[in-house]
C-alpha positions in Angstrom: 78.3 -16.8 -4.4 78.4 -19.2 -7.3 80.3 -17.7 -10.3 83.6 -19.7 -10.1 86.3 -20.7 -12.5 87.6 -24.3 -13.1 90.9 -23.3 -11.6 89.4 -22.2 -8.2 90.9 -23.6 -5.0 88.2 -24.9 -2.8 88.1 -24.8 1.0 86.8 -28.1 2.5 85.2 -28.6 5.9 88.4 -30.3 7.0 90.4 -27.2 6.1 87.9 -25.1 8.0 88.9 -27.1 11.1 92.6 -26.4 10.5 92.9 -23.2 8.6 96.1 -22.2 6.8 97.0 -19.6 9.5 96.2 -20.2 13.1 92.7 -18.9 13.9 92.2 -17.5 10.4 88.5 -16.7 10.2 86.9 -19.6 8.1 84.7 -18.5 5.2 81.7 -20.8 5.0 80.7 -19.4 1.7 83.5 -21.1 -0.1 81.8 -24.5 0.5 79.0 -23.3 -1.7 81.3 -23.0 -4.7 82.9 -26.5 -4.6 82.3 -28.8 -7.6 82.7 -31.9 -5.4 79.9 -31.0 -3.0 76.2 -31.8 -3.4 73.6 -29.0 -3.1 70.0 -29.3 -2.0 67.7 -26.4 -2.9 64.5 -25.8 -0.9 61.7 -26.4 -3.3 58.2 -26.9 -2.0 56.2 -27.3 1.2 55.1 -31.0 1.4 53.2 -30.9 4.7 52.2 -28.3 7.2 50.1 -28.1 10.4 48.9 -24.5 11.0 48.2 -25.2 14.7 51.8 -26.2 15.4 53.6 -24.3 12.7 55.5 -27.4 11.8 55.8 -29.2 8.5 58.3 -30.6 5.9 60.0 -29.1 2.9 61.3 -31.0 -0.1 64.8 -30.3 -1.4 65.9 -30.9 -4.9 69.4 -32.3 -5.4 71.9 -30.3 -7.6 75.5 -30.4 -8.7 77.7 -27.9 -10.4 78.4 -28.2 -14.0 80.3 -25.9 -16.3 78.8 -23.7 -19.1 81.0 -22.2 -21.8 80.1 -19.5 -24.2 82.5 -17.3 -26.3 85.5 -18.2 -24.2 83.7 -17.5 -20.9 83.3 -20.3 -18.4 80.6 -20.3 -15.8 79.5 -22.9 -13.2 75.8 -23.4 -12.7 73.7 -25.6 -10.5 71.8 -28.3 -12.3 69.4 -30.9 -10.9 70.8 -34.4 -10.7 69.7 -37.8 -9.5 70.8 -39.7 -6.5 74.3 -41.1 -6.3 73.9 -43.3 -3.2 73.9 -47.1 -3.2 71.7 -49.0 -2.6 69.2 -46.5 -4.0 66.4 -48.0 -2.0 67.9 -46.9 1.3 68.4 -43.1 0.8 66.1 -40.2 -0.2 67.0 -38.8 -3.6 65.0 -35.6 -2.9 64.8 -35.4 1.0 61.8 -34.0 2.8 63.1 -32.3 5.9 61.6 -30.6 9.0 60.5 -27.0 8.8 59.1 -24.9 11.7 57.6 -21.5 12.1 57.1 -20.4 15.7 56.1 -17.1 17.3 58.1 -15.8 20.2 56.2 -12.5 20.8 54.0 -10.1 18.9 57.1 -8.9 16.9 59.4 -12.0 16.8 59.1 -15.0 14.5 61.3 -18.0 14.7 62.2 -19.9 11.5 63.9 -23.3 11.9 65.2 -25.6 9.1 67.3 -28.6 9.3 69.4 -30.4 6.6 69.3 -33.8 8.2 68.4 -35.9 11.3 69.2 -34.5 14.7 70.1 -37.1 17.2 71.8 -34.9 19.8 69.9 -34.1 23.0 68.2 -30.8 23.2 70.3 -28.4 25.3 69.7 -24.9 26.7 71.4 -22.2 24.7 73.9 -20.0 26.4 72.9 -17.3 23.9 69.3 -17.1 25.1 68.6 -15.5 28.4 66.3 -18.3 29.6 68.1 -21.0 27.7 65.1 -21.6 25.5 63.0 -19.1 23.5 59.5 -18.6 24.7 56.5 -19.3 22.5 53.6 -16.9 22.4 51.2 -17.1 19.5 48.4 -15.3 21.3 48.5 -12.1 19.1 48.9 -14.0 15.8 45.8 -14.9 13.8 46.0 -17.7 11.2 44.2 -17.7 7.8 44.4 -20.0 4.8 45.3 -18.1 1.7 45.5 -19.1 -2.0 48.5 -21.4 -2.3 49.6 -21.1 1.3 49.2 -19.9 4.8 49.2 -16.5 6.6 49.7 -15.4 10.2 49.1 -11.7 11.1 48.8 -9.3 14.0 48.9 -5.5 14.5 52.7 -5.4 13.9 52.9 -7.3 10.6 52.3 -10.6 8.9 54.2 -13.7 7.7 53.0 -15.8 4.8 54.1 -19.3 3.7 53.8 -20.1 0.0 53.6 -23.8 -0.7 55.0 -24.2 -4.2 57.5 -22.9 -4.7 58.3 -22.8 -0.9 58.7 -19.2 0.2 58.4 -17.3 3.5 57.6 -13.6 3.3 57.5 -11.0 6.0 55.4 -7.8 6.0 55.0 -4.8 8.2 51.8 -3.5 9.7 50.9 -1.6 6.5 51.4 -4.7 4.3 54.7 -3.6 2.9 56.9 -6.6 2.0 60.0 -6.5 4.2 61.9 -9.5 2.9 61.3 -13.1 1.8 63.2 -16.3 1.3 64.5 -16.9 -2.3 63.7 -19.8 -4.5 65.5 -20.8 -7.7 62.6 -19.4 -9.7 63.4 -15.9 -8.3 66.6 -15.9 -10.5 65.1 -17.1 -13.7 65.2 -13.5 -15.1 69.0 -13.2 -14.7 72.0 -14.8 -16.4 73.9 -14.6 -13.1 74.1 -18.0 -11.4 72.8 -17.5 -7.9 72.1 -20.0 -5.2 68.6 -19.9 -3.5 67.7 -21.0 0.0 69.6 -24.4 0.3 72.1 -26.5 2.1 75.4 -28.1 1.0 76.6 -31.7 1.7 80.4 -31.7 1.6 82.1 -34.5 -0.3 85.0 -34.9 2.0 83.2 -35.7 5.2 79.4 -35.6 4.5 78.9 -32.6 6.9 76.3 -30.1 6.0 75.8 -26.3 6.2 72.8 -24.1 5.5 72.5 -21.1 3.1 69.5 -19.0 4.2 68.9 -16.7 1.3 66.7 -13.6 1.7 65.8 -10.9 -0.7 67.2 -7.4 -0.5 65.3 -4.3 -1.7 66.9 -1.6 -3.9 67.6 1.0 -1.2 67.9 -1.4 1.7 70.7 -0.8 4.3 72.1 -3.3 6.8 73.6 -2.5 10.2 75.0 -4.4 13.1 76.9 -7.8 13.2 79.0 -6.7 16.2 81.9 -4.3 16.6 82.6 -4.1 12.9 85.2 -1.6 11.7 84.4 -1.6 8.0 81.8 0.7 6.4 78.9 1.2 8.7 76.2 0.1 6.2 77.0 -3.6 5.5 75.0 -3.6 2.2 77.5 -4.7 -0.5 79.8 -6.4 1.9 80.6 -10.0 2.9 81.1 -10.3 6.6 82.7 -13.3 8.3 81.5 -13.9 11.9 84.4 -15.6 13.7 85.9 -14.2 17.0 89.4 -13.0 16.2 92.1 -10.9 17.7 91.7 -8.1 15.2 95.0 -6.5 16.1 93.5 -3.1 15.7 90.3 -1.4 14.7 90.8 -0.8 10.9 90.4 -4.2 9.3 87.5 -6.6 8.6 88.2 -9.1 11.4 86.4 -8.6 14.8 87.0 -9.0 18.5 83.2 -8.9 18.9 81.2 -10.4 16.0 77.5 -10.8 16.8 75.2 -12.9 14.5 72.5 -10.2 14.5 71.7 -7.4 12.1 68.9 -5.0 11.4 67.6 -3.6 8.1 66.4 -0.1 7.2 63.2 -1.7 5.9 62.0 -2.5 9.4 63.2 -6.0 10.4 66.1 -7.6 12.1 67.6 -11.1 12.1 69.4 -13.2 14.7 71.2 -16.2 13.4 71.1 -18.5 16.5 74.2 -20.5 16.2 77.8 -20.6 17.5 79.2 -22.0 14.3 81.2 -19.8 11.9 79.0 -17.7 9.6 79.6 -15.7 6.5 76.9 -13.3 5.3 76.9 -11.8 1.8 74.7 -8.7 1.8 74.5 -8.4 -1.9 78.2 -8.3 -2.5 78.0 -11.0 -5.2 74.4 -10.5 -6.3 72.9 -7.2 -5.1 69.4 -8.6 -4.6 70.3 -11.5 -2.4 71.3 -11.7 1.2 73.0 -15.1 1.7 73.5 -16.2 5.3 76.1 -19.1 5.0 75.7 -20.8 8.3 78.3 -23.4 9.3 75.7 -25.4 11.3 73.6 -28.1 9.7 70.5 -26.3 11.0 69.2 -22.8 10.3 67.7 -21.3 13.4 66.6 -17.7 12.6 64.7 -15.2 14.7 63.1 -12.4 12.6 62.1 -9.2 14.4 59.6 -6.7 13.0 59.5 -3.0 13.8 61.6 0.2 14.1 65.2 0.0 15.4 64.1 0.5 19.1 61.5 -2.2 18.8 64.0 -4.6 17.2 66.7 -4.0 19.8 64.2 -4.4 22.6 62.9 -7.7 21.2 66.4 -9.0 20.5 67.7 -8.2 24.0 64.5 -9.7 25.5 65.6 -12.9 23.9 69.4 -12.8 24.4 69.5 -10.6 27.5 69.8 -7.0 28.5 72.8 -5.4 30.1 72.8 -5.2 33.9 73.2 -1.7 35.2 76.9 -1.1 36.2 77.8 0.6 39.5 78.0 4.4 39.6 81.8 4.5 40.1 82.4 2.6 36.9 81.1 5.6 35.0 84.0 7.6 36.3 87.3 8.0 34.6 89.7 5.0 34.5 93.4 5.8 34.5 95.7 3.2 32.9 98.7 2.5 30.8 100.5 -0.6 29.8 101.5 -1.0 32.5 101.9 0.1 36.2 104.5 -2.3 37.7 104.4 -1.6 41.4 102.5 -0.5 44.5 104.4 2.8 44.6 103.7 3.5 41.0 100.0 3.0 41.6 100.0 5.2 44.7 101.9 7.9 42.7 99.3 7.8 39.9 96.6 8.3 42.6 98.4 11.2 44.1 98.9 12.9 40.8 95.3 12.4 39.7 94.3 14.3 42.9 97.2 16.8 42.7 96.3 17.8 39.1 92.6 17.7 39.8 91.8 15.0 37.2 88.4 13.6 38.4 88.8 9.8 38.4 87.4 6.6 40.0 89.5 3.7 38.7 93.2 2.9 38.5 94.0 -0.1 36.3 97.0 -2.3 36.7 97.6 -4.0 33.4 100.0 -6.8 32.5 102.8 -6.1 35.0 101.4 -6.8 38.5 102.7 -10.4 38.5 106.3 -11.6 39.1 106.9 -11.7 35.3 105.1 -9.3 32.9 102.2 -11.0 31.1 102.7 -14.3 33.2 99.3 -14.3 34.8 99.3 -16.3 38.1 96.8 -14.2 40.1 99.4 -13.1 42.6 100.8 -9.6 43.1 104.6 -9.6 42.7 105.8 -9.6 46.4 108.9 -7.6 45.6 107.0 -4.8 44.0 103.7 -4.8 46.0 104.6 -4.6 49.7 101.0 -4.8 50.8 98.4 -4.8 48.0 95.5 -5.1 50.5 96.6 -2.0 52.3 97.2 -0.2 49.0 93.7 -1.0 47.7 92.2 0.0 51.0 94.0 3.4 51.0 93.0 4.0 47.4 89.4 3.2 48.1 89.4 5.8 50.9 90.5 8.3 48.3 87.8 7.4 45.9 89.7 4.9 43.7 88.7 1.4 42.7 91.4 -1.0 41.4 91.1 -2.9 38.2 93.4 -5.8 37.3 94.3 -7.4 34.0 94.3 -11.1 33.4 93.8 -13.6 30.5 92.8 -17.2 30.1 96.0 -18.5 28.5 98.9 -20.0 30.5 102.4 -20.3 29.0 104.5 -23.3 29.8 106.6 -21.3 32.3 103.5 -20.2 34.2 103.5 -21.7 37.7 99.9 -22.7 37.2 100.5 -24.5 33.9 101.0 -28.1 35.3 98.0 -27.8 37.6 95.8 -26.7 34.7 96.9 -29.5 32.4 96.9 -32.3 35.0 93.4 -31.5 36.2 92.0 -31.3 32.7 91.1 -27.6 33.0 92.5 -26.9 29.5 91.1 -27.5 26.0 92.4 -30.7 24.5 93.4 -31.7 21.0 92.3 -34.9 19.1 95.0 -36.9 20.9 94.3 -35.7 24.3 97.2 -33.2 24.5 96.8 -29.5 24.5 96.6 -28.1 20.9 98.8 -25.0 21.5 101.9 -24.4 23.6 99.7 -22.5 26.0 97.1 -24.1 28.2 93.8 -22.5 27.3 91.1 -22.7 30.0 88.1 -24.7 28.9 85.1 -22.8 30.2 82.7 -25.4 29.0 84.1 -27.5 32.0 82.3 -26.6 35.3 85.3 -27.6 37.3 87.5 -25.2 35.3 85.1 -22.4 35.9 85.1 -23.2 39.7 88.9 -23.3 39.8 89.2 -20.1 37.8 86.6 -18.2 39.9 88.3 -19.2 43.1 91.4 -17.4 41.9 89.4 -14.2 41.2 87.6 -14.5 44.5 90.8 -14.4 46.4 91.7 -11.1 44.7 88.3 -9.7 45.2 88.6 -10.5 48.9 91.8 -8.5 49.0 90.1 -5.4 47.6 90.0 -5.7 43.8 86.9 -4.1 42.3 86.9 -5.3 38.7 88.8 -7.5 36.3 89.9 -6.8 32.7 88.7 -9.8 30.7 91.3 -9.6 28.0 91.8 -11.8 24.9 89.5 -14.9 24.6 89.6 -14.8 20.8 91.9 -17.8 20.3 89.9 -20.8 21.5 91.3 -23.7 19.3 89.1 -24.4 16.3 90.3 -28.0 16.2 90.1 -28.4 20.0 88.0 -30.9 21.8 86.0 -29.3 24.6 84.5 -30.7 27.8 81.1 -30.0 26.3 81.8 -32.8 23.8 81.9 -30.4 20.8 84.8 -29.2 18.7 86.0 -25.7 18.4 83.8 -25.4 15.2 81.0 -24.8 17.7 82.9 -23.8 20.8 85.2 -21.1 19.4 82.6 -18.4 19.1 81.0 -19.4 22.4 84.3 -19.0 24.2 84.0 -15.3 24.9 80.5 -15.7 26.1 81.5 -18.4 28.6 84.6 -16.3 29.6 82.5 -13.1 30.1 79.9 -15.1 32.1 82.4 -16.7 34.4 84.0 -13.4 35.4 80.7 -11.5 35.7 79.1 -14.1 37.8 81.8 -14.3 40.4 82.0 -10.5 40.4 78.2 -10.4 41.1 78.5 -13.1 43.8 81.4 -11.4 45.7 80.9 -7.7 45.0 77.1 -7.5 44.4 77.4 -6.0 40.9 78.0 -7.4 37.4 81.0 -5.6 35.9 83.9 -6.7 33.7 86.1 -4.9 31.2 86.2 -7.3 28.2 87.5 -7.3 24.7 85.8 -10.4 23.0 82.2 -11.3 22.7 79.4 -13.4 21.1 75.7 -13.1 21.2 74.5 -12.8 24.8 77.7 -11.2 26.1 75.9 -7.9 26.4 74.3 -9.2 29.6 77.8 -8.8 31.2 78.9 -5.2 30.9 81.2 -3.8 29.8 83.3 -4.1 26.7 86.0 -2.0 25.2 87.2 -1.5 21.6 90.6 -3.2 21.5 94.0 -2.0 20.3 93.4 1.1 18.2 96.3 2.8 16.4 97.2 6.4 17.4 95.8 7.9 14.2 92.8 10.0 13.0 91.6 7.0 10.9 91.7 4.7 13.9 89.7 7.2 15.9 87.0 7.3 13.3 87.0 3.5 12.9 86.7 3.2 16.6 83.5 5.2 16.5 82.1 3.0 13.6 82.9 -0.1 15.6 81.1 1.3 18.7 78.1 2.3 16.7 77.8 -1.2 15.1 78.2 -2.9 18.5 75.5 -0.7 19.9 73.2 -1.9 17.1 73.9 -5.4 18.2 72.4 -5.2 21.6 75.2 -3.7 23.7 74.3 -0.8 25.9 77.8 -0.1 27.3 81.0 0.3 25.4 84.3 2.1 25.8 87.7 2.4 24.0 91.3 3.4 24.7 91.3 7.2 24.6 94.1 8.5 22.4 94.7 5.1 20.9 96.8 2.2 22.2 99.8 1.2 20.0 102.2 4.1 20.4 102.5 7.3 22.3 99.5 9.4 21.3 100.2 12.6 19.4 99.1 15.5 21.7 96.7 17.0 19.2 95.0 13.6 18.5 94.8 12.9 22.3 93.3 16.3 22.9 90.5 15.7 20.3 90.0 12.0 21.3 89.6 12.9 25.0 86.1 14.5 24.8 84.9 11.8 22.5 85.9 9.3 25.2 84.4 11.4 27.9 81.0 11.3 26.0 80.8 7.5 25.7 79.2 5.2 28.4 82.6 4.5 30.0 86.0 6.1 29.6 89.6 4.9 30.0 92.9 6.3 28.9 95.2 3.3 28.2 98.0 2.4 25.9 101.7 2.8 25.5 103.0 5.4 27.9 102.6 8.2 28.5 98.9 8.2 28.9 98.7 10.4 32.0 97.6 14.0 31.0 100.3 15.6 33.2 103.0 13.9 31.1 102.0 16.2 28.2 102.1 20.0 28.0 100.5 22.3 30.5 98.0 23.4 27.9 97.0 19.8 27.2 96.6 19.1 30.9 94.1 22.0 31.1 92.2 20.8 28.1 92.0 17.2 29.4 90.8 18.5 32.8 88.0 20.5 31.1 86.7 17.5 29.2 86.9 15.3 32.3 85.2 18.0 34.4 82.4 18.1 31.8 81.8 14.4 32.2 81.7 14.5 35.9 79.3 17.4 35.9 77.1 15.5 33.5 77.1 12.4 35.7 73.3 12.6 36.5 72.5 12.7 32.8 74.9 9.8 32.1 73.6 7.7 34.9 70.0 8.2 34.0 70.6 7.4 30.3 72.6 4.3 31.3 69.6 3.0 33.3 67.1 3.7 30.5 69.4 2.1 28.0 69.9 -1.0 30.1 66.1 -1.4 30.5 65.3 -1.1 26.8 68.3 -2.8 25.2 69.5 0.5 23.7 73.1 1.7 23.2 74.3 4.8 25.0 76.5 5.5 22.0 73.5 5.6 19.6 73.3 5.7 15.8 71.3 8.6 14.6 68.5 6.5 13.1 67.7 4.8 16.3 66.1 8.0 17.5 65.1 9.2 14.1 64.1 6.2 12.0 61.8 8.3 9.7 64.6 10.7 8.8 66.4 9.4 5.7 69.5 11.5 6.4 70.0 9.9 9.8 70.5 6.5 8.1 73.6 7.8 6.3 75.7 9.1 9.2 78.5 7.2 10.8 80.9 9.9 12.1 78.6 11.4 14.8 76.2 9.9 17.3 73.6 10.5 20.0 74.9 10.1 23.5 71.8 8.8 25.1 68.5 10.3 23.7 69.1 14.1 24.0 72.8 14.9 23.3 74.3 14.8 19.8 78.1 14.4 19.6 80.4 15.1 16.6 84.1 14.4 17.4 86.9 16.2 15.5 88.7 13.5 13.5 91.2 15.9 12.0 93.3 18.8 13.2 90.5 21.3 12.7 88.4 23.6 14.9 85.0 22.7 13.4 83.3 20.3 11.1 80.2 19.6 9.1 77.4 18.2 11.3 74.1 16.7 10.3 71.2 17.5 12.6 67.9 15.5 12.5 64.6 17.5 12.2 63.9 20.0 14.9 66.0 22.6 16.7 69.3 21.9 18.3 71.3 24.0 20.8 75.0 24.0 21.1 76.0 22.7 24.6 79.0 25.0 24.8 77.9 28.2 23.0 74.1 28.0 23.3 73.7 28.8 19.5 70.5 27.4 18.0 70.5 25.4 14.8 67.7 23.9 12.7 67.8 20.4 11.3 70.0 19.7 8.3 73.7 20.2 7.5 75.7 22.9 9.3 79.4 23.8 9.6 79.8 24.2 13.4 82.8 25.4 15.3 83.8 23.4 18.4 83.6 25.3 21.7 86.3 25.6 24.3 86.4 21.8 24.6 87.5 20.4 21.1 84.3 18.6 20.2 80.9 19.6 18.8 78.0 18.8 21.2 74.4 19.8 20.7 71.3 19.2 22.8 67.8 18.5 21.5 65.5 21.5 21.9 63.2 20.9 24.9 65.6 18.9 26.9 66.6 19.2 30.6 70.2 18.0 31.1 70.7 17.4 34.9 74.2 18.3 36.2 75.9 17.9 39.6 78.5 19.9 41.4 82.0 18.9 40.3 83.7 16.3 42.5 87.0 14.4 42.1 85.3 11.0 42.3 81.7 9.8 42.2 82.1 8.8 45.9 82.2 12.5 46.8 79.2 13.6 44.7 76.3 15.3 46.4 73.1 13.9 44.8 70.9 15.9 47.1 71.6 19.1 45.1 71.3 19.0 41.3 71.3 21.6 38.6 68.6 21.3 35.9 70.1 22.9 32.8 67.3 23.8 30.4 68.0 23.8 26.6 65.1 25.5 24.9 64.6 27.7 21.9 62.4 30.8 22.2 59.3 29.0 21.0 59.6 26.1 23.4 57.5 26.4 26.6 57.8 23.0 28.1 60.9 20.8 28.7 61.7 17.5 30.3 64.6 15.3 31.5 65.3 12.1 33.3 67.0 11.5 36.7 68.1 8.3 38.3 69.5 8.6 41.8 72.1 6.1 43.2 70.4 3.3 45.1 67.0 4.2 43.4 64.8 1.6 41.7 63.6 3.6 38.8 64.2 6.7 36.6 62.1 9.7 37.3 61.0 12.3 34.8 61.2 16.0 35.6 59.0 18.4 33.7 59.3 22.2 33.6 57.2 24.9 32.0 58.1 28.5 31.0 56.5 31.2 33.1 57.3 34.9 32.6 60.4 34.0 30.6 61.9 31.4 33.0 61.3 27.7 33.4 59.8 26.4 36.6 59.6 22.8 37.9 56.0 21.5 37.9 56.6 18.9 40.7 59.7 17.6 42.4 59.4 13.8 42.1 61.9 13.4 44.9 60.2 15.7 47.4 62.6 17.2 49.9 65.3 14.6 49.2 66.7 16.5 46.3 67.0 20.3 45.8 66.9 21.5 42.2 68.6 24.6 40.9 67.1 25.5 37.5 69.5 27.1 35.0 67.9 28.6 31.9 70.2 28.6 28.9 
């Protein structure tokens, strides 16, 4: 935050627009330590209308000055007078708009602005309806001493007038968090900035710093696919879409401006500008949201994690349910270069009995590797239409790689530039050597979608939506905005363009994307990027997936075995069941990735893990449907299901796969590991051993992973098939997991082409479990298996 030395080098707004290294994530917080800038601290509520929730807040002007004591130099904010001329024309202490609105019975919207807004109001791409709804019906207003209060059965929010402060409470009256005023730091020597905005000296632009209080044991989660420590408390996170070049550093392919707290609230920072959030890294009691925008538009959600995710995804969109075949195994490498190679992969998948549904052609299906022109290389693909038709008959869908960047040698380059389909620079040229599609231009989107439609018509089933992280920060976009606002929106526009043409032509919404922003979860699905082939990369991949799941994404995958080099056999063996127990699964990376290219023993182990997934397809499919309806992740952090269990908030190396199965991958070359079990009884999926809640050292079964099932669960299975196309959904196995004292069990089933999930309930009679009622009548025959 604000402890800086006189020798500090300051980042200006102009530098943010042209960082030292291309696409280096800009850190907005640095503008709040610049002596040249002017700072305005939110001080008191000047006016307020309880009926509309609108009013004004006075800001007190400050500048930095130095303070020296015993050879130690600090910088502190001190109030100052106006420096404008003529003084009659400008406000010394501006009074600016403030708004508190209610979106639902759990969601409150706080809006602040640092200056006049002359732009026309536009629909937000991040919000599912373009605008947030307003529903104050459940909230009751009352005047309180020195302020105002709104309350309902889920909590309360109060507005203190002087000093200005917004506080949020849960249903029992516990303070969750509040905005922070300068007076909150009067009892510390540490110079800390309260809720404020900065006016930069170099261009008069402004940014907000929304500062909220942190409690002593508070934990923070989310912010997208973050690979650093799971709990973000004590970290500063920069939200700027970046090609992370791996899964073990602090930059992100998928930053999301949303997080949740262990105290029972979540926050969505509704902006596409760069953001830096300091969760007590500088001062451990302060959460400083440095928002690049000149407005702070914050949605605060009250409740437990499931409530918060449901509310957030009601606002920004829930994932559409992907087609059944997408939950099958995807076989890929970088890359298959020809029709014959693709056909050979298909033959080998069936020959070696590796159940699979998708064959992915990566960067090499064009004339020149990586030179995306949407045309199969004619010398290597004799008849791609015939190839894809044959593969479809054998249960294979085809996925194709592409990207939105076009090199100067690309045959489409001139057409893109001449028709203004590319992002421009300040002169009207293109900012990079590549032409980068400008998805804020409707004509660009139409042109781009026509290219994909042609391939869909030939038989393609899905596109890999690769890259999208390098939209020029200094670029000028058709929307009229610079990359300061369009860069982070770029993946959302990109995901949307591909998903919508897929839906239009194929009838389902499915992509395989790497980059995202808030709202991208509407367009499944996304994968974890270019992991190294190491144990640490495997564990970081899981942390990233857990964080993305806590940011509204139901569906997520990753490159099984890692991407960068040939995967070591032992690592690949342990990574495979982890991949098989995520929402979607793909082997991809530097060759070889095909299991028959390793040892015979590895091939058998790979097959066992893959067979497990295909037999579990009814469970996976039902959990996918439930997750998509509620905004929940299939790869689920422990505390989502067990928010009242303190231990579940501490775990980041295991997860719940849906609601009933607990998965603990082996991240080292071992046969077992320590596993934390939430309260209740848990039954080993492979050995049927029963464990109580708490810590246990558990040996993996025949498949090298630890999997347990919650006591009282029914896990539906299906007879093994080599593709989802050949599955017989009229005959299902209901596998019961129950301890001796459990007499009733339940599970969920979602049939293909069905409209809703059905619950099945069984009770124990004379030692065995029996189905109370078949919700599908004679359409489905159930075989009950007691564990």
